py3Dmol code that shows the C-alpha trace and the ligand (Angstrom):
import py3Dmol

protein = """\
ATOM      1  CA  MET A   1     233.647-193.773  12.008  1.00  0.00           C
ATOM      2  CA  ARG A   2     231.322-192.935  14.918  1.00  0.00           C
ATOM      3  CA  ILE A   3     233.241-191.302  17.570  1.00  0.00           C
ATOM      4  CA  ALA A   4     232.207-190.402  21.097  1.00  0.00           C
ATOM      5  CA  LEU A   5     234.185-187.622  22.468  1.00  0.00           C
ATOM      6  CA  PHE A   6     234.187-187.477  26.332  1.00  0.00           C
ATOM      7  CA  SER A   7     235.028-184.385  28.569  1.00  0.00           C
ATOM      8  CA  ALA A   8     234.198-182.347  25.541  1.00  0.00           C
ATOM      9  CA  LYS A   9     234.239-178.633  26.128  1.00  0.00           C
ATOM     10  CA  PRO A  10     233.075-176.016  23.711  1.00  0.00           C
ATOM     11  CA  TYR A  11     236.562-175.365  22.315  1.00  0.00           C
ATOM     12  CA  ASP A  12     236.918-179.136  21.663  1.00  0.00           C
ATOM     13  CA  GLY A  13     233.763-178.798  19.464  1.00  0.00           C
ATOM     14  CA  THR A  14     235.188-175.889  17.631  1.00  0.00           C
ATOM     15  CA  PHE A  15     238.480-177.436  16.780  1.00  0.00           C
ATOM     16  CA  PHE A  16     237.205-181.071  15.931  1.00  0.00           C
ATOM     17  CA  LYS A  17     234.382-179.661  13.699  1.00  0.00           C
ATOM     18  CA  ARG A  18     236.934-177.651  11.954  1.00  0.00           C
ATOM     19  CA  ALA A  19     239.292-180.746  11.507  1.00  0.00           C
ATOM     20  CA  ASN A  20     236.379-182.762  10.413  1.00  0.00           C
ATOM     21  CA  LYS A  21     234.977-180.223   7.968  1.00  0.00           C
ATOM     22  CA  ASP A  22     234.480-182.830   5.256  1.00  0.00           C
ATOM     23  CA  LYS A  23     232.263-184.720   7.728  1.00  0.00           C
ATOM     24  CA  ARG A  24     234.088-188.067   7.059  1.00  0.00           C
ATOM     25  CA  HIS A  25     233.497-188.948  10.656  1.00  0.00           C
ATOM     26  CA  THR A  26     230.247-188.675  12.963  1.00  0.00           C
ATOM     27  CA  LEU A  27     231.335-186.878  16.047  1.00  0.00           C
ATOM     28  CA  SER A  28     229.178-186.903  19.272  1.00  0.00           C
ATOM     29  CA  PHE A  29     230.375-184.669  22.054  1.00  0.00           C
ATOM     30  CA  PHE A  30     229.636-185.660  25.652  1.00  0.00           C
ATOM     31  CA  GLU A  31     230.550-183.190  28.468  1.00  0.00           C
ATOM     32  CA  ALA A  32     230.741-185.942  30.975  1.00  0.00           C
ATOM     33  CA  ARG A  33     234.035-187.427  31.966  1.00  0.00           C
ATOM     34  CA  LEU A  34     234.426-191.090  31.041  1.00  0.00           C
ATOM     35  CA  THR A  35     233.955-193.243  34.056  1.00  0.00           C
ATOM     36  CA  GLU A  36     232.171-196.547  34.820  1.00  0.00           C
ATOM     37  CA  ASP A  37     228.918-194.659  35.072  1.00  0.00           C
ATOM     38  CA  THR A  38     229.280-192.818  31.785  1.00  0.00           C
ATOM     39  CA  ALA A  39     230.827-195.518  29.751  1.00  0.00           C
ATOM     40  CA  PRO A  40     227.398-196.828  28.429  1.00  0.00           C
ATOM     41  CA  LEU A  41     227.089-193.496  26.427  1.00  0.00           C
ATOM     42  CA  ALA A  42     229.845-194.930  24.184  1.00  0.00           C
ATOM     43  CA  ALA A  43     227.720-198.020  23.202  1.00  0.00           C
ATOM     44  CA  GLN A  44     227.690-198.491  19.404  1.00  0.00           C
ATOM     45  CA  TYR A  45     230.559-196.015  18.864  1.00  0.00           C
ATOM     46  CA  ASP A  46     233.589-197.438  17.056  1.00  0.00           C
ATOM     47  CA  ALA A  47     235.965-195.084  18.608  1.00  0.00           C
ATOM     48  CA  VAL A  48     236.104-193.226  21.978  1.00  0.00           C
ATOM     49  CA  CYS A  49     238.084-189.981  22.192  1.00  0.00           C
ATOM     50  CA  ALA A  50     239.275-189.359  25.656  1.00  0.00           C
ATOM     51  CA  PHE A  51     241.163-186.689  27.524  1.00  0.00           C
ATOM     52  CA  VAL A  52     243.576-186.542  30.468  1.00  0.00           C
ATOM     53  CA  ASN A  53     241.106-186.997  33.297  1.00  0.00           C
ATOM     54  CA  ASP A  54     238.939-189.577  31.748  1.00  0.00           C
ATOM     55  CA  GLY A  55     239.409-192.901  33.574  1.00  0.00           C
ATOM     56  CA  LEU A  56     240.142-195.837  31.232  1.00  0.00           C
ATOM     57  CA  ASP A  57     240.526-198.659  33.818  1.00  0.00           C
ATOM     58  CA  ALA A  58     240.057-202.257  33.146  1.00  0.00           C
ATOM     59  CA  SER A  59     236.270-202.103  33.955  1.00  0.00           C
ATOM     60  CA  VAL A  60     235.653-199.073  31.758  1.00  0.00           C
ATOM     61  CA  LEU A  61     237.524-200.540  28.901  1.00  0.00           C
ATOM     62  CA  GLN A  62     235.478-203.858  29.268  1.00  0.00           C
ATOM     63  CA  GLN A  63     232.241-201.753  29.055  1.00  0.00           C
ATOM     64  CA  LEU A  64     233.646-200.037  25.925  1.00  0.00           C
ATOM     65  CA  HIS A  65     234.599-203.287  24.391  1.00  0.00           C
ATOM     66  CA  ASP A  66     231.156-204.802  25.048  1.00  0.00           C
ATOM     67  CA  GLY A  67     229.587-201.775  23.455  1.00  0.00           C
ATOM     68  CA  GLY A  68     231.553-202.284  20.308  1.00  0.00           C
ATOM     69  CA  THR A  69     234.415-199.799  20.703  1.00  0.00           C
ATOM     70  CA  ARG A  70     237.561-200.800  18.955  1.00  0.00           C
ATOM     71  CA  LEU A  71     239.668-197.787  19.169  1.00  0.00           C
ATOM     72  CA  VAL A  72     240.556-195.362  22.052  1.00  0.00           C
ATOM     73  CA  ALA A  73     241.942-192.264  20.489  1.00  0.00           C
ATOM     74  CA  LEU A  74     243.398-190.091  23.200  1.00  0.00           C
ATOM     75  CA  ARG A  75     243.514-186.335  22.653  1.00  0.00           C
ATOM     76  CA  SER A  76     246.632-186.194  24.892  1.00  0.00           C
ATOM     77  CA  ALA A  77     250.285-187.103  24.779  1.00  0.00           C
ATOM     78  CA  GLY A  78     250.146-188.740  28.236  1.00  0.00           C
ATOM     79  CA  PHE A  79     248.543-192.242  28.530  1.00  0.00           C
ATOM     80  CA  ASN A  80     248.991-192.771  32.229  1.00  0.00           C
ATOM     81  CA  HIS A  81     245.174-193.004  32.602  1.00  0.00           C
ATOM     82  CA  VAL A  82     244.680-195.998  30.415  1.00  0.00           C
ATOM     83  CA  ASP A  83     245.133-199.621  31.472  1.00  0.00           C
ATOM     84  CA  LEU A  84     247.098-200.548  28.400  1.00  0.00           C
ATOM     85  CA  THR A  85     247.422-204.244  29.482  1.00  0.00           C
ATOM     86  CA  ALA A  86     243.523-204.532  29.750  1.00  0.00           C
ATOM     87  CA  ALA A  87     243.166-202.743  26.309  1.00  0.00           C
ATOM     88  CA  ASP A  88     245.694-205.161  24.737  1.00  0.00           C
ATOM     89  CA  GLN A  89     243.706-208.082  26.167  1.00  0.00           C
ATOM     90  CA  LEU A  90     240.524-206.818  24.971  1.00  0.00           C
ATOM     91  CA  GLY A  91     241.954-206.106  21.501  1.00  0.00           C
ATOM     92  CA  ILE A  92     241.249-202.255  21.819  1.00  0.00           C
ATOM     93  CA  THR A  93     243.727-200.187  19.971  1.00  0.00           C
ATOM     94  CA  VAL A  94     244.976-197.221  21.953  1.00  0.00           C
ATOM     95  CA  ALA A  95     246.341-194.044  19.980  1.00  0.00           C
ATOM     96  CA  ARG A  96     247.605-190.739  21.264  1.00  0.00           C
ATOM     97  CA  VAL A  97     248.766-187.473  20.077  1.00  0.00           C
ATOM     98  CA  PRO A  98     252.498-187.652  20.725  1.00  0.00           C
ATOM     99  CA  ALA A  99     253.287-184.054  20.062  1.00  0.00           C
ATOM    100  CA  TYR A 100     250.815-181.176  19.581  1.00  0.00           C
ATOM    101  CA  SER A 101     252.771-178.356  20.796  1.00  0.00           C
ATOM    102  CA  PRO A 102     255.682-178.896  23.367  1.00  0.00           C
ATOM    103  CA  TYR A 103     256.229-175.169  22.894  1.00  0.00           C
ATOM    104  CA  ALA A 104     252.752-174.515  24.598  1.00  0.00           C
ATOM    105  CA  VAL A 105     253.684-176.502  27.672  1.00  0.00           C
ATOM    106  CA  ALA A 106     257.378-175.394  27.919  1.00  0.00           C
ATOM    107  CA  GLU A 107     256.205-171.716  27.537  1.00  0.00           C
ATOM    108  CA  HIS A 108     253.533-172.096  30.215  1.00  0.00           C
ATOM    109  CA  ALA A 109     256.161-173.533  32.555  1.00  0.00           C
ATOM    110  CA  VAL A 110     258.264-170.477  31.984  1.00  0.00           C
ATOM    111  CA  ALA A 111     255.175-168.229  32.431  1.00  0.00           C
ATOM    112  CA  LEU A 112     254.678-169.833  35.958  1.00  0.00           C
ATOM    113  CA  LEU A 113     258.226-169.382  36.646  1.00  0.00           C
ATOM    114  CA  LEU A 114     258.430-165.824  35.786  1.00  0.00           C
ATOM    115  CA  SER A 115     255.224-164.885  37.530  1.00  0.00           C
ATOM    116  CA  LEU A 116     256.338-166.616  40.664  1.00  0.00           C
ATOM    117  CA  ASN A 117     259.712-164.964  40.728  1.00  0.00           C
ATOM    118  CA  ARG A 118     258.426-161.325  40.115  1.00  0.00           C
ATOM    119  CA  GLN A 119     254.997-162.072  41.772  1.00  0.00           C
ATOM    120  CA  THR A 120     253.155-160.304  38.930  1.00  0.00           C
ATOM    121  CA  TYR A 121     249.846-162.059  40.017  1.00  0.00           C
ATOM    122  CA  ARG A 122     250.058-160.077  43.428  1.00  0.00           C
ATOM    123  CA  ALA A 123     251.365-156.879  41.747  1.00  0.00           C
ATOM    124  CA  TYR A 124     248.438-157.025  39.462  1.00  0.00           C
ATOM    125  CA  ASN A 125     245.991-156.966  42.247  1.00  0.00           C
ATOM    126  CA  ARG A 126     247.962-154.451  44.217  1.00  0.00           C
ATOM    127  CA  VAL A 127     248.007-151.914  41.411  1.00  0.00           C
ATOM    128  CA  ARG A 128     244.210-152.344  40.653  1.00  0.00           C
ATOM    129  CA  GLU A 129     243.619-151.470  44.353  1.00  0.00           C
ATOM    130  CA  GLY A 130     246.017-148.382  44.218  1.00  0.00           C
ATOM    131  CA  ASN A 131     248.640-150.175  46.271  1.00  0.00           C
ATOM    132  CA  PHE A 132     252.062-149.357  44.786  1.00  0.00           C
ATOM    133  CA  SER A 133     254.208-150.729  47.545  1.00  0.00           C
ATOM    134  CA  LEU A 134     256.906-153.121  46.487  1.00  0.00           C
ATOM    135  CA  ASN A 135     257.180-154.804  49.936  1.00  0.00           C
ATOM    136  CA  GLY A 136     257.075-158.479  49.475  1.00  0.00           C
ATOM    137  CA  LEU A 137     257.612-158.459  45.709  1.00  0.00           C
ATOM    138  CA  LEU A 138     261.412-158.907  45.707  1.00  0.00           C
ATOM    139  CA  GLY A 139     262.474-161.317  42.899  1.00  0.00           C
ATOM    140  CA  PHE A 140     265.813-162.590  41.657  1.00  0.00           C
ATOM    141  CA  ASP A 141     267.826-162.461  38.420  1.00  0.00           C
ATOM    142  CA  LEU A 142     267.493-165.586  36.354  1.00  0.00           C
ATOM    143  CA  HIS A 143     270.798-164.928  34.709  1.00  0.00           C
ATOM    144  CA  GLY A 144     273.492-167.250  36.192  1.00  0.00           C
ATOM    145  CA  LYS A 145     270.975-169.448  38.123  1.00  0.00           C
ATOM    146  CA  ASN A 146     270.972-173.303  37.902  1.00  0.00           C
ATOM    147  CA  VAL A 147     267.810-174.679  36.396  1.00  0.00           C
ATOM    148  CA  GLY A 148     267.030-178.391  36.865  1.00  0.00           C
ATOM    149  CA  VAL A 149     265.123-180.107  34.247  1.00  0.00           C
ATOM    150  CA  ILE A 150     263.726-183.578  35.062  1.00  0.00           C
ATOM    151  CA  GLY A 151     262.722-185.230  31.923  1.00  0.00           C
ATOM    152  CA  THR A 152     264.442-184.023  28.716  1.00  0.00           C
ATOM    153  CA  GLY A 153     261.865-185.092  26.189  1.00  0.00           C
ATOM    154  CA  GLN A 154     260.281-182.753  23.758  1.00  0.00           C
ATOM    155  CA  ILE A 155     259.022-180.364  26.356  1.00  0.00           C
ATOM    156  CA  GLY A 156     261.938-180.553  28.780  1.00  0.00           C
ATOM    157  CA  LEU A 157     264.469-179.607  25.968  1.00  0.00           C
ATOM    158  CA  ILE A 158     262.451-176.675  24.731  1.00  0.00           C
ATOM    159  CA  PHE A 159     262.111-175.381  28.221  1.00  0.00           C
ATOM    160  CA  ALA A 160     265.810-175.961  28.741  1.00  0.00           C
ATOM    161  CA  ASP A 161     266.420-173.983  25.513  1.00  0.00           C
ATOM    162  CA  ILE A 162     264.316-170.934  26.714  1.00  0.00           C
ATOM    163  CA  MET A 163     265.959-170.964  30.154  1.00  0.00           C
ATOM    164  CA  HIS A 164     269.403-171.085  28.635  1.00  0.00           C
ATOM    165  CA  GLY A 165     268.364-167.992  26.714  1.00  0.00           C
ATOM    166  CA  PHE A 166     267.843-166.259  30.026  1.00  0.00           C
ATOM    167  CA  GLY A 167     271.470-166.967  30.850  1.00  0.00           C
ATOM    168  CA  CYS A 168     270.789-170.019  33.151  1.00  0.00           C
ATOM    169  CA  ARG A 169     272.863-173.105  33.474  1.00  0.00           C
ATOM    170  CA  ILE A 170     270.877-176.185  32.700  1.00  0.00           C
ATOM    171  CA  VAL A 171     271.307-179.414  34.781  1.00  0.00           C
ATOM    172  CA  ALA A 172     269.227-182.215  33.645  1.00  0.00           C
ATOM    173  CA  SER A 173     268.207-185.806  34.723  1.00  0.00           C
ATOM    174  CA  ASP A 174     266.695-188.364  32.518  1.00  0.00           C
ATOM    175  CA  PRO A 175     267.109-192.119  32.488  1.00  0.00           C
ATOM    176  CA  PHE A 176     267.537-191.817  28.651  1.00  0.00           C
ATOM    177  CA  PRO A 177     269.744-188.769  28.062  1.00  0.00           C
ATOM    178  CA  ASP A 178     269.240-187.401  24.518  1.00  0.00           C
ATOM    179  CA  PRO A 179     272.401-187.572  22.494  1.00  0.00           C
ATOM    180  CA  GLN A 180     270.796-184.788  20.351  1.00  0.00           C
ATOM    181  CA  ALA A 181     270.429-182.397  23.370  1.00  0.00           C
ATOM    182  CA  LYS A 182     272.208-179.090  22.969  1.00  0.00           C
ATOM    183  CA  PRO A 183     275.731-179.095  24.471  1.00  0.00           C
ATOM    184  CA  PHE A 184     274.597-176.673  27.309  1.00  0.00           C
ATOM    185  CA  VAL A 185     272.341-179.469  28.652  1.00  0.00           C
ATOM    186  CA  GLU A 186     274.518-181.041  31.450  1.00  0.00           C
ATOM    187  CA  TYR A 187     273.167-184.437  32.506  1.00  0.00           C
ATOM    188  CA  VAL A 188     273.964-185.055  36.148  1.00  0.00           C
ATOM    189  CA  PRO A 189     272.704-187.647  38.758  1.00  0.00           C
ATOM    190  CA  LEU A 190     269.368-186.644  40.287  1.00  0.00           C
ATOM    191  CA  THR A 191     271.022-186.080  43.751  1.00  0.00           C
ATOM    192  CA  THR A 192     273.400-183.454  42.083  1.00  0.00           C
ATOM    193  CA  LEU A 193     270.366-181.760  40.300  1.00  0.00           C
ATOM    194  CA  TYR A 194     268.599-181.501  43.605  1.00  0.00           C
ATOM    195  CA  ALA A 195     271.746-180.137  45.364  1.00  0.00           C
ATOM    196  CA  GLN A 196     272.486-177.650  42.723  1.00  0.00           C
ATOM    197  CA  ALA A 197     269.241-176.312  41.166  1.00  0.00           C
ATOM    198  CA  ASP A 198     267.723-172.957  42.179  1.00  0.00           C
ATOM    199  CA  ILE A 199     264.646-173.812  39.983  1.00  0.00           C
ATOM    200  CA  ILE A 200     263.316-177.419  39.226  1.00  0.00           C
ATOM    201  CA  SER A 201     260.943-178.069  36.492  1.00  0.00           C
ATOM    202  CA  LEU A 202     259.203-181.457  36.097  1.00  0.00           C
ATOM    203  CA  HIS A 203     258.740-182.742  32.471  1.00  0.00           C
ATOM    204  CA  CYS A 204     258.768-186.490  32.976  1.00  0.00           C
ATOM    205  CA  PRO A 205     255.628-188.730  32.447  1.00  0.00           C
ATOM    206  CA  LEU A 206     253.860-190.265  35.313  1.00  0.00           C
ATOM    207  CA  THR A 207     254.901-193.892  35.481  1.00  0.00           C
ATOM    208  CA  PRO A 208     255.358-196.231  38.528  1.00  0.00           C
ATOM    209  CA  ASP A 209     258.961-194.995  38.721  1.00  0.00           C
ATOM    210  CA  THR A 210     258.010-191.309  38.765  1.00  0.00           C
ATOM    211  CA  HIS A 211     254.999-191.598  41.216  1.00  0.00           C
ATOM    212  CA  HIS A 212     255.845-189.283  44.031  1.00  0.00           C
ATOM    213  CA  LEU A 213     259.384-188.673  42.593  1.00  0.00           C
ATOM    214  CA  ILE A 214     259.181-185.399  44.496  1.00  0.00           C
ATOM    215  CA  ASP A 215     258.595-186.519  48.111  1.00  0.00           C
ATOM    216  CA  ALA A 216     259.971-185.527  51.442  1.00  0.00           C
ATOM    217  CA  GLU A 217     263.359-187.165  50.765  1.00  0.00           C
ATOM    218  CA  ALA A 218     263.823-185.538  47.599  1.00  0.00           C
ATOM    219  CA  ILE A 219     262.849-182.175  48.988  1.00  0.00           C
ATOM    220  CA  ALA A 220     265.267-182.467  51.809  1.00  0.00           C
ATOM    221  CA  GLN A 221     267.986-182.771  49.200  1.00  0.00           C
ATOM    222  CA  MET A 222     267.052-179.552  47.514  1.00  0.00           C
ATOM    223  CA  LYS A 223     268.488-175.983  47.964  1.00  0.00           C
ATOM    224  CA  ASP A 224     266.662-173.860  50.595  1.00  0.00           C
ATOM    225  CA  GLY A 225     264.177-171.717  48.785  1.00  0.00           C
ATOM    226  CA  VAL A 226     264.091-173.734  45.631  1.00  0.00           C
ATOM    227  CA  MET A 227     261.407-172.959  43.130  1.00  0.00           C
ATOM    228  CA  LEU A 228     259.597-176.094  41.926  1.00  0.00           C
ATOM    229  CA  ILE A 229     257.402-176.080  38.703  1.00  0.00           C
ATOM    230  CA  ASN A 230     255.272-178.943  37.698  1.00  0.00           C
ATOM    231  CA  THR A 231     253.556-178.985  34.339  1.00  0.00           C
ATOM    232  CA  GLY A 232     254.037-182.813  33.968  1.00  0.00           C
ATOM    233  CA  ARG A 233     251.550-184.931  36.015  1.00  0.00           C
ATOM    234  CA  GLY A 234     250.202-184.183  39.451  1.00  0.00           C
ATOM    235  CA  ARG A 235     251.137-187.507  41.050  1.00  0.00           C
ATOM    236  CA  VAL A 236     254.838-187.007  40.312  1.00  0.00           C
ATOM    237  CA  VAL A 237     254.669-184.739  43.354  1.00  0.00           C
ATOM    238  CA  ASP A 238     253.724-185.808  46.897  1.00  0.00           C
ATOM    239  CA  THR A 239     251.469-182.799  47.681  1.00  0.00           C
ATOM    240  CA  GLN A 240     251.655-183.380  51.428  1.00  0.00           C
ATOM    241  CA  ALA A 241     255.529-183.421  51.375  1.00  0.00           C
ATOM    242  CA  VAL A 242     255.291-180.219  49.200  1.00  0.00           C
ATOM    243  CA  ILE A 243     253.064-178.436  51.700  1.00  0.00           C
ATOM    244  CA  ALA A 244     255.487-179.250  54.488  1.00  0.00           C
ATOM    245  CA  GLY A 245     258.312-177.956  52.346  1.00  0.00           C
ATOM    246  CA  LEU A 246     256.367-174.586  51.862  1.00  0.00           C
ATOM    247  CA  LYS A 247     255.593-174.337  55.568  1.00  0.00           C
ATOM    248  CA  SER A 248     259.237-174.747  56.408  1.00  0.00           C
ATOM    249  CA  GLY A 249     260.425-172.319  53.774  1.00  0.00           C
ATOM    250  CA  LYS A 250     262.447-175.099  52.134  1.00  0.00           C
ATOM    251  CA  ILE A 251     260.445-174.625  49.021  1.00  0.00           C
ATOM    252  CA  GLY A 252     260.400-170.833  48.187  1.00  0.00           C
ATOM    253  CA  HIS A 253     258.002-170.910  45.189  1.00  0.00           C
ATOM    254  CA  LEU A 254     255.591-173.464  43.834  1.00  0.00           C
ATOM    255  CA  GLY A 255     254.017-173.365  40.313  1.00  0.00           C
ATOM    256  CA  LEU A 256     251.616-176.073  39.441  1.00  0.00           C
ATOM    257  CA  ASP A 257     249.623-176.767  36.221  1.00  0.00           C
ATOM    258  CA  VAL A 258     248.796-180.111  37.452  1.00  0.00           C
ATOM    259  CA  TYR A 259     247.638-181.631  40.744  1.00  0.00           C
ATOM    260  CA  GLU A 260     247.477-185.095  42.204  1.00  0.00           C
ATOM    261  CA  GLU A 261     243.569-185.076  42.529  1.00  0.00           C
ATOM    262  CA  GLU A 262     242.821-182.809  39.685  1.00  0.00           C
ATOM    263  CA  GLU A 263     240.250-185.312  38.360  1.00  0.00           C
ATOM    264  CA  GLN A 264     237.808-183.992  40.818  1.00  0.00           C
ATOM    265  CA  LEU A 265     238.432-180.287  40.105  1.00  0.00           C
ATOM    266  CA  PHE A 266     239.976-179.148  36.991  1.00  0.00           C
ATOM    267  CA  PHE A 267     238.331-178.223  33.705  1.00  0.00           C
ATOM    268  CA  GLU A 268     235.080-177.392  35.595  1.00  0.00           C
ATOM    269  CA  ASP A 269     233.525-174.150  36.960  1.00  0.00           C
ATOM    270  CA  LEU A 270     233.276-174.928  40.668  1.00  0.00           C
ATOM    271  CA  SER A 271     233.003-171.355  41.836  1.00  0.00           C
ATOM    272  CA  GLN A 272     229.391-171.638  42.972  1.00  0.00           C
ATOM    273  CA  GLY A 273     230.044-174.612  45.208  1.00  0.00           C
ATOM    274  CA  VAL A 274     232.285-175.825  48.106  1.00  0.00           C
ATOM    275  CA  ILE A 275     235.631-177.378  47.210  1.00  0.00           C
ATOM    276  CA  ASP A 276     236.172-180.078  49.813  1.00  0.00           C
ATOM    277  CA  ASP A 277     239.761-180.925  48.921  1.00  0.00           C
ATOM    278  CA  ASP A 278     241.483-179.651  51.903  1.00  0.00           C
ATOM    279  CA  GLN A 279     244.819-180.275  50.530  1.00  0.00           C
ATOM    280  CA  PHE A 280     244.215-178.272  47.445  1.00  0.00           C
ATOM    281  CA  MET A 281     242.641-175.441  49.420  1.00  0.00           C
ATOM    282  CA  ARG A 282     245.759-175.284  51.833  1.00  0.00           C
ATOM    283  CA  LEU A 283     247.933-174.902  48.695  1.00  0.00           C
ATOM    284  CA  THR A 284     245.976-171.982  47.668  1.00  0.00           C
ATOM    285  CA  THR A 285     246.618-170.190  50.926  1.00  0.00           C
ATOM    286  CA  PHE A 286     250.268-169.682  50.251  1.00  0.00           C
ATOM    287  CA  HIS A 287     251.252-166.336  48.561  1.00  0.00           C
ATOM    288  CA  ASN A 288     254.162-168.165  46.936  1.00  0.00           C
ATOM    289  CA  VAL A 289     252.120-170.790  45.108  1.00  0.00           C
ATOM    290  CA  LEU A 290     250.705-170.293  41.633  1.00  0.00           C
ATOM    291  CA  ILE A 291     248.184-172.814  40.468  1.00  0.00           C
ATOM    292  CA  THR A 292     246.700-173.052  36.900  1.00  0.00           C
ATOM    293  CA  GLY A 293     244.127-175.770  36.007  1.00  0.00           C
ATOM    294  CA  HIS A 294     245.964-177.920  33.515  1.00  0.00           C
ATOM    295  CA  GLN A 295     246.025-175.111  30.839  1.00  0.00           C
ATOM    296  CA  ALA A 296     249.728-175.580  29.700  1.00  0.00           C
ATOM    297  CA  PHE A 297     248.571-177.146  26.475  1.00  0.00           C
ATOM    298  CA  PHE A 298     245.788-174.623  25.774  1.00  0.00           C
ATOM    299  CA  THR A 299     246.981-172.755  22.757  1.00  0.00           C
ATOM    300  CA  HIS A 300     245.378-172.234  19.334  1.00  0.00           C
ATOM    301  CA  GLU A 301     248.218-174.237  17.783  1.00  0.00           C
ATOM    302  CA  ALA A 302     248.024-177.079  20.134  1.00  0.00           C
ATOM    303  CA  LEU A 303     244.287-177.465  19.877  1.00  0.00           C
ATOM    304  CA  THR A 304     244.513-177.448  16.089  1.00  0.00           C
ATOM    305  CA  ASN A 305     247.189-180.156  16.179  1.00  0.00           C
ATOM    306  CA  ILE A 306     245.243-182.295  18.802  1.00  0.00           C
ATOM    307  CA  ALA A 307     242.241-182.301  16.639  1.00  0.00           C
ATOM    308  CA  GLU A 308     243.884-182.899  13.308  1.00  0.00           C
ATOM    309  CA  THR A 309     246.231-185.675  14.750  1.00  0.00           C
ATOM    310  CA  THR A 310     243.479-187.413  16.655  1.00  0.00           C
ATOM    311  CA  LEU A 311     241.337-187.552  13.441  1.00  0.00           C
ATOM    312  CA  ALA A 312     244.367-188.755  11.351  1.00  0.00           C
ATOM    313  CA  ASN A 313     244.903-191.562  13.859  1.00  0.00           C
ATOM    314  CA  ILE A 314     241.261-192.528  13.432  1.00  0.00           C
ATOM    315  CA  ASP A 315     241.697-192.423   9.658  1.00  0.00           C
ATOM    316  CA  ALA A 316     244.804-194.566   9.899  1.00  0.00           C
ATOM    317  CA  PHE A 317     243.028-197.116  12.067  1.00  0.00           C
ATOM    318  CA  GLU A 318     240.132-197.248   9.784  1.00  0.00           C
ATOM    319  CA  SER A 319     242.016-197.390   6.426  1.00  0.00           C
ATOM    320  CA  GLY A 320     245.126-199.287   7.550  1.00  0.00           C
ATOM    321  CA  GLN A 321     247.143-196.596   5.852  1.00  0.00           C
ATOM    322  CA  GLY A 322     249.056-193.507   7.182  1.00  0.00           C
ATOM    323  CA  THR A 323     250.534-193.110  10.617  1.00  0.00           C
ATOM    324  CA  LEU A 324     248.715-194.469  13.696  1.00  0.00           C
ATOM    325  CA  HIS A 325     250.456-193.206  16.815  1.00  0.00           C
ATOM    326  CA  GLN A 326     249.622-196.383  18.839  1.00  0.00           C
ATOM    327  CA  VAL A 327     250.540-196.872  22.502  1.00  0.00           C
ATOM    328  CA  LYS A 328     251.000-200.574  23.719  1.00  0.00           C
ATOM    329  CA  ALA A 329     251.368-201.967  27.222  1.00  0.00           C
ATOM    330  CA  SER A 330     255.158-202.399  26.920  1.00  0.00           C
ATOM    331  CA  GLN A 331     255.292-198.501  26.825  1.00  0.00           C
ATOM    332  CA  GLY A 332     253.215-197.916  29.999  1.00  0.00           C
TER     333      GLY A 332
END
"""
ligand_1 = """\
44
LIG
P 258.477 -187.062 26.088
O 258.034 -188.466 26.036
O 259.027 -186.433 24.930
O 259.482 -186.861 27.126
C 259.469 -187.451 28.552
C 260.861 -187.585 29.028
O 260.900 -187.956 30.360
C 261.579 -188.762 28.332
O 262.955 -188.284 27.761
C 261.967 -189.751 29.297
O 263.121 -190.557 29.161
C 261.893 -188.939 30.518
N 261.680 -189.635 31.746
C 261.018 -190.863 32.044
N 261.238 -191.272 33.270
C 261.920 -190.376 33.892
C 262.461 -190.234 35.246
N 262.193 -191.145 36.158
N 263.232 -189.081 35.511
C 263.573 -188.221 34.528
N 263.062 -188.329 33.314
C 262.268 -189.272 32.949
O 257.247 -186.320 26.725
P 256.824 -184.753 26.546
O 256.017 -184.578 25.280
O 257.958 -183.943 26.750
O 255.798 -184.546 27.792
C 256.308 -184.760 29.050
C 255.079 -184.828 29.967
O 254.486 -183.628 30.045
C 254.043 -185.799 29.428
O 254.319 -187.146 29.791
C 252.832 -185.246 30.121
O 252.604 -185.975 31.374
C 253.188 -183.847 30.374
N 252.274 -183.006 29.628
C 251.556 -181.874 30.303
C 250.713 -181.106 29.601
C 249.973 -180.036 30.334
O 249.057 -179.379 29.716
N 250.206 -179.626 31.427
C 250.520 -181.252 28.152
C 251.378 -182.292 27.511
C 252.146 -183.095 28.233
"""
view = py3Dmol.view(width=600, height=400)
view.addModel(protein, "pdb")
view.setStyle({"model": 0}, {"cartoon": {"style": "trace"}})
view.addModel(ligand_1, "xyz")
view.setStyle({"model": 1}, {"stick": {}})
view.zoomTo()
view.show()
């Protein structure tokens, strides 16, 4: 099939060309994000391969449909950026990569947590400048702390497992508790999780129900000095409310791999220009905030699986055989 890959970075080229080494598909890599303006690039392509910050609203999907696209193959697990109802109506099939490496994301959440606790990002700079003072670097033992996990899917449960290994107690919230979850995962009401957790990590998808789940009201119920980690989706957190929480000291540490308005920022080198997102820039002024630019998925294993599963989805769509990881409007 002819496939147009949007938001394509050099590393996407490397891994997709490797997965397509028999050249069974024709791959065209477009650096541009998929938007109303760039959708015409996909004309005559049977399949469009999109990433997390590509916009697949009704009007973009209409343009893709008019250009002959029959399949949207997401190279992500999340599909909140696709209007699935519009895709259904237009007869465009949408597929995703349901699991490429839940370990990659869970491990990155732990990396944020550990760095924030012991402030290794500050220590690194200090030592390079010959400053060996420990003032301001005081951390806490993880052993015996309560860790709240919101969303106990693939990533949340691996994160819980790792934190249990540190000797933490795991309290979890999920509208669909996993009966296979290990016995140390204690499902509790969200209000109990907020009241008890020293650290809260978000691993739920972005849905109408989880949009701004972490708002001022939720933060008010949390422990003073709570550590909040978000590797899920930016809009699960109300950034203004979190900034207020940081200013008051209610939130003691904040680790973000995702951000509400990240579409305008992440995955690009903006270091030569002016970043005009004041909210984001305010976040970067707090010494107890650590932000990474949506890199939790970014491991060798994950990129290999993403490329292979995306092409396998396309093979399955084309041949009618094999597993097609389709997403439908009822799942949105
Ligand atoms: P999953 O589908 O296995 O698990 C999601 C869990 O969240 C499910 O158990 C679901 O019942 C639960 N959930 C739904 N609504 C909830 C609510 N209101 N409160 C609490 N839990 C709720 O998904 P997986 O693979 O674990 O991924 C989780 C999320 O992580 C994805 O939706 C995606 O947004 C994000 N992600 C981020 C990446 C990154 O690079 N930062 C990479 C991959 C995924």
